[in-house]
The first five atom37 places (N, CA, C, CB, O) and aatype in JSON, in Angstrom:
{
  "aatype": [12, 11, 7, 7, 0, 7, 15, 7, 0, 0, 7, 13, 10, 0, 19, 7, 14, 7, 7, 14, 7, 10, 1, 0, 19, 19, 7, 19, 14, 3, 1, 7, 14, 15, 0, 5, 1, 6, 15, 6, 6, 14, 19, 1, 16, 0, 14, 7, 7, 16, 0, 14, 18, 16],
  "atom_mask": [
    [1, 1, 1, 1, 1],
    [1, 1, 1, 1, 1],
    [1, 1, 1, 0, 1],
    [1, 1, 1, 0, 1],
    [1, 1, 1, 1, 1],
    [1, 1, 1, 0, 1],
    [1, 1, 1, 1, 1],
    [1, 1, 1, 0, 1],
    [1, 1, 1, 1, 1],
    [1, 1, 1, 1, 1],
    [1, 1, 1, 0, 1],
    [1, 1, 1, 1, 1],
    [1, 1, 1, 1, 1],
    [1, 1, 1, 1, 1],
    [1, 1, 1, 1, 1],
    [1, 1, 1, 0, 1],
    [1, 1, 1, 1, 1],
    [1, 1, 1, 0, 1],
    [1, 1, 1, 0, 1],
    [1, 1, 1, 1, 1],
    [1, 1, 1, 0, 1],
    [1, 1, 1, 1, 1],
    [1, 1, 1, 1, 1],
    [1, 1, 1, 1, 1],
    [1, 1, 1, 1, 1],
    [1, 1, 1, 1, 1],
    [1, 1, 1, 0, 1],
    [1, 1, 1, 1, 1],
    [1, 1, 1, 1, 1],
    [1, 1, 1, 1, 1],
    [1, 1, 1, 1, 1],
    [1, 1, 1, 0, 1],
    [1, 1, 1, 1, 1],
    [1, 1, 1, 1, 1],
    [1, 1, 1, 1, 1],
    [1, 1, 1, 1, 1],
    [1, 1, 1, 1, 1],
    [1, 1, 1, 1, 1],
    [1, 1, 1, 1, 1],
    [1, 1, 1, 1, 1],
    [1, 1, 1, 1, 1],
    [1, 1, 1, 1, 1],
    [1, 1, 1, 1, 1],
    [1, 1, 1, 1, 1],
    [1, 1, 1, 1, 1],
    [1, 1, 1, 1, 1],
    [1, 1, 1, 1, 1],
    [1, 1, 1, 0, 1],
    [1, 1, 1, 0, 1],
    [1, 1, 1, 1, 1],
    [1, 1, 1, 1, 1],
    [1, 1, 1, 1, 1],
    [1, 1, 1, 1, 1],
    [1, 1, 1, 1, 1]
  ],
  "atom_positions": [
    [[-74.75, 49.27, 34.03], [-75.39, 48.5, 32.95], [-76.08, 47.17, 33.45], [-74.33, 48.16, 31.87], [-75.49, 46.43, 34.23]],
    [[-77.09, 46.95, 33.07], [-77.79, 45.67, 33.53], [-77.83, 44.56, 32.36], [-79.33, 46.04, 34.0], [-77.63, 44.95, 31.21]],
    [[-78.05, 43.37, 32.56], [-78.06, 42.3, 31.77], [-79.36, 42.4, 30.96], [0.0, 0.0, 0.0], [-79.65, 43.44, 30.37]],
    [[-80.14, 41.28, 30.95], [-81.41, 41.58, 30.13], [-82.34, 42.4, 31.11], [0.0, 0.0, 0.0], [-82.03, 42.67, 32.26]],
    [[-83.52, 42.75, 30.5], [-84.65, 43.72, 31.22], [-85.05, 42.87, 32.46], [-86.12, 44.09, 30.17], [-85.5, 41.72, 32.38]],
    [[-84.85, 43.57, 33.66], [-85.28, 43.11, 34.86], [-84.48, 42.0, 35.5], [0.0, 0.0, 0.0], [-84.85, 41.49, 36.56]],
    [[-83.43, 41.65, 34.86], [-82.45, 40.54, 35.33], [-81.72, 40.92, 36.42], [-81.48, 40.14, 34.31], [-81.36, 40.03, 37.2]],
    [[-81.4, 42.18, 36.67], [-80.45, 42.5, 37.72], [-78.96, 42.19, 37.47], [0.0, 0.0, 0.0], [-78.13, 42.67, 38.24]],
    [[-78.61, 41.47, 36.51], [-77.03, 41.1, 36.45], [-76.37, 42.26, 35.94], [-76.65, 39.82, 35.48], [-76.85, 43.07, 35.14]],
    [[-75.21, 42.26, 36.47], [-74.24, 43.38, 36.01], [-73.64, 42.73, 34.61], [-72.93, 43.73, 37.27], [-73.39, 41.54, 34.43]],
    [[-73.48, 43.76, 33.69], [-72.85, 43.35, 32.46], [-71.48, 44.08, 32.21], [0.0, 0.0, 0.0], [-71.0, 44.86, 33.04]],
    [[-70.88, 43.79, 31.02], [-69.58, 44.12, 30.76], [-69.32, 44.76, 29.29], [-68.81, 42.89, 30.99], [-69.87, 44.23, 28.33]],
    [[-68.72, 45.56, 29.15], [-68.24, 46.05, 28.07], [-66.56, 45.97, 27.64], [-68.7, 47.31, 28.19], [-65.73, 46.72, 28.16]],
    [[-66.27, 45.11, 26.78], [-64.84, 44.99, 26.54], [-64.39, 45.48, 25.28], [-64.44, 43.68, 26.63], [-64.98, 44.99, 24.32]],
    [[-63.43, 46.37, 25.0], [-62.9, 47.05, 23.94], [-61.66, 46.77, 23.57], [-62.96, 48.24, 24.1], [-60.92, 46.86, 24.55]],
    [[-60.97, 46.4, 22.39], [-59.7, 46.13, 22.14], [-59.49, 46.25, 20.73], [0.0, 0.0, 0.0], [-60.42, 46.61, 20.01]],
    [[-58.13, 45.91, 20.17], [-57.95, 45.84, 19.06], [-58.71, 44.72, 18.16], [-56.75, 45.81, 19.06], [-59.17, 43.72, 18.71]],
    [[-58.81, 44.9, 16.89], [-59.47, 43.92, 16.06], [-58.88, 44.19, 14.77], [0.0, 0.0, 0.0], [-59.46, 44.91, 13.96]],
    [[-57.7, 43.63, 14.51], [-57.01, 43.99, 13.12], [-56.52, 45.48, 13.26], [0.0, 0.0, 0.0], [-55.91, 45.93, 14.23]],
    [[-56.87, 46.16, 12.13], [-56.54, 47.54, 11.87], [-57.6, 48.32, 12.71], [-56.58, 47.91, 10.25], [-57.4, 49.46, 13.14]],
    [[-58.63, 47.68, 12.9], [-59.85, 48.5, 13.56], [-59.98, 48.22, 15.16], [0.0, 0.0, 0.0], [-59.03, 48.03, 15.92]],
    [[-61.17, 48.24, 15.45], [-61.51, 48.15, 16.88], [-62.7, 47.1, 17.11], [-61.92, 49.62, 17.41], [-63.69, 47.0, 16.38]],
    [[-62.46, 46.39, 18.16], [-63.45, 45.21, 18.44], [-64.16, 45.66, 19.74], [-62.67, 43.66, 18.65], [-63.51, 46.1, 20.69]],
    [[-65.45, 45.54, 19.75], [-66.44, 45.74, 21.02], [-67.2, 44.65, 21.34], [-67.42, 46.81, 20.84], [-67.89, 44.17, 20.45]],
    [[-67.23, 44.09, 22.61], [-68.14, 42.94, 22.9], [-68.76, 43.31, 24.3], [-67.31, 41.45, 22.91], [-68.11, 43.76, 25.25]],
    [[-70.04, 43.07, 24.29], [-70.93, 43.3, 25.33], [-71.45, 41.85, 25.99], [-72.13, 44.2, 24.74], [-71.59, 40.86, 25.26]],
    [[-71.69, 41.81, 27.21], [-72.2, 40.48, 27.57], [-72.34, 40.53, 29.09], [0.0, 0.0, 0.0], [-72.08, 41.57, 29.7]],
    [[-72.79, 39.33, 29.76], [-72.92, 39.08, 31.06], [-72.14, 38.01, 31.63], [-74.15, 38.87, 31.29], [-72.17, 36.9, 31.09]],
    [[-71.31, 38.23, 32.84], [-70.51, 37.21, 33.13], [-71.46, 35.86, 33.41], [-69.59, 37.65, 34.33], [-72.66, 36.05, 33.61]],
    [[-70.97, 34.67, 33.43], [-71.58, 33.4, 33.24], [-72.57, 33.14, 32.1], [-72.2, 33.11, 34.39], [-73.15, 32.06, 31.93]],
    [[-72.7, 34.17, 31.39], [-73.62, 33.91, 30.18], [-72.81, 34.28, 28.87], [-75.04, 34.84, 30.28], [-73.28, 34.06, 27.75]],
    [[-71.68, 34.79, 29.05], [-70.78, 35.13, 27.86], [-71.45, 36.18, 27.06], [0.0, 0.0, 0.0], [-72.56, 36.66, 27.29]],
    [[-70.5, 36.52, 25.93], [-70.84, 37.5, 25.09], [-72.36, 37.6, 24.45], [-69.9, 37.38, 24.12], [-72.88, 36.55, 24.06]],
    [[-72.96, 38.65, 24.34], [-74.23, 38.75, 23.82], [-74.1, 39.37, 22.51], [-75.13, 39.48, 24.7], [-74.91, 39.07, 21.63]],
    [[-73.15, 40.23, 22.28], [-73.04, 41.08, 20.9], [-71.46, 41.29, 20.81], [-73.94, 42.71, 20.93], [-70.74, 41.41, 21.8]],
    [[-71.02, 41.31, 19.52], [-69.93, 41.71, 19.13], [-69.76, 42.49, 17.8], [-69.28, 40.7, 19.18], [-70.2, 42.09, 16.72]],
    [[-69.1, 43.59, 17.97], [-68.89, 44.33, 16.49], [-67.41, 44.74, 16.48], [-69.92, 45.8, 16.24], [-66.72, 44.99, 17.46]],
    [[-66.99, 44.78, 14.9], [-65.71, 45.04, 14.6], [-65.98, 46.22, 13.61], [-64.88, 43.77, 14.04], [-66.91, 46.22, 12.81]],
    [[-64.96, 47.32, 13.76], [-64.84, 48.39, 12.94], [-64.08, 47.87, 11.68], [-64.16, 49.55, 13.65], [-63.2, 47.01, 11.76]],
    [[-64.43, 48.38, 10.64], [-63.73, 48.1, 9.18], [-62.76, 49.12, 8.89], [-64.77, 48.1, 7.95], [-61.87, 48.99, 8.05]],
    [[-62.98, 50.22, 9.66], [-61.88, 51.69, 9.31], [-60.77, 51.21, 10.13], [-62.47, 53.53, 9.93], [-60.89, 50.45, 11.09]],
    [[-59.71, 51.68, 9.71], [-58.51, 51.65, 10.55], [-58.49, 52.71, 11.92], [-57.3, 52.0, 9.55], [-59.01, 53.82, 11.81]],
    [[-58.0, 52.38, 12.91], [-58.25, 53.12, 14.16], [-56.78, 53.92, 14.16], [-58.59, 52.04, 15.62], [-55.74, 53.29, 14.0]],
    [[-56.8, 55.17, 14.32], [-55.57, 55.8, 14.8], [-54.93, 55.34, 16.13], [-55.84, 57.18, 14.93], [-55.57, 55.34, 17.18]],
    [[-53.6, 54.94, 16.05], [-52.92, 54.57, 17.35], [-51.75, 55.52, 17.62], [-52.38, 53.06, 17.32], [-51.18, 56.06, 16.68]],
    [[-51.4, 55.72, 18.8], [-50.22, 56.33, 19.44], [-49.34, 55.58, 20.19], [-50.58, 57.26, 20.23], [-49.79, 54.56, 20.72]],
    [[-48.15, 55.86, 20.37], [-47.14, 54.7, 21.11], [-47.76, 54.27, 22.42], [-45.52, 55.31, 21.51], [-47.34, 53.19, 22.84]],
    [[-48.69, 54.89, 23.16], [-49.37, 54.33, 24.31], [-50.66, 53.51, 23.94], [0.0, 0.0, 0.0], [-51.27, 52.9, 24.82]],
    [[-50.99, 53.51, 22.83], [-52.29, 52.83, 22.32], [-53.21, 53.77, 21.58], [0.0, 0.0, 0.0], [-52.77, 54.72, 20.95]],
    [[-54.41, 53.52, 21.66], [-55.38, 54.4, 20.74], [-55.16, 55.56, 20.8], [-56.7, 54.35, 20.94], [-54.87, 55.89, 21.94]],
    [[-55.17, 56.44, 20.01], [-55.04, 58.1, 19.96], [-56.31, 58.7, 20.45], [-54.76, 58.72, 18.39], [-57.35, 58.25, 19.98]],
    [[-56.37, 59.65, 21.33], [-57.61, 60.3, 21.75], [-57.96, 61.23, 20.66], [-57.49, 61.03, 23.12], [-57.13, 61.85, 19.99]],
    [[-59.24, 61.29, 20.53], [-59.78, 62.4, 19.41], [-59.73, 63.75, 20.02], [-61.38, 62.15, 18.91], [-60.18, 64.05, 21.12]],
    [[-59.18, 64.46, 19.25], [-59.13, 65.88, 19.68], [-59.65, 66.74, 18.45], [-57.6, 66.32, 20.14], [-59.71, 67.96, 18.54]]
  ]
}
């Protein structure tokens, strides 16, 4: 994953709980998050965390 077009900076994707749903953030280190989204739908969970879709 690259930062901006032609920047060559490695980016990150972070996913975690966001209330009953899920939160995802993308960005570039030293520049911070560039986008964040949260689901409004509840996410199924299991004792070990988010349940896999089968």
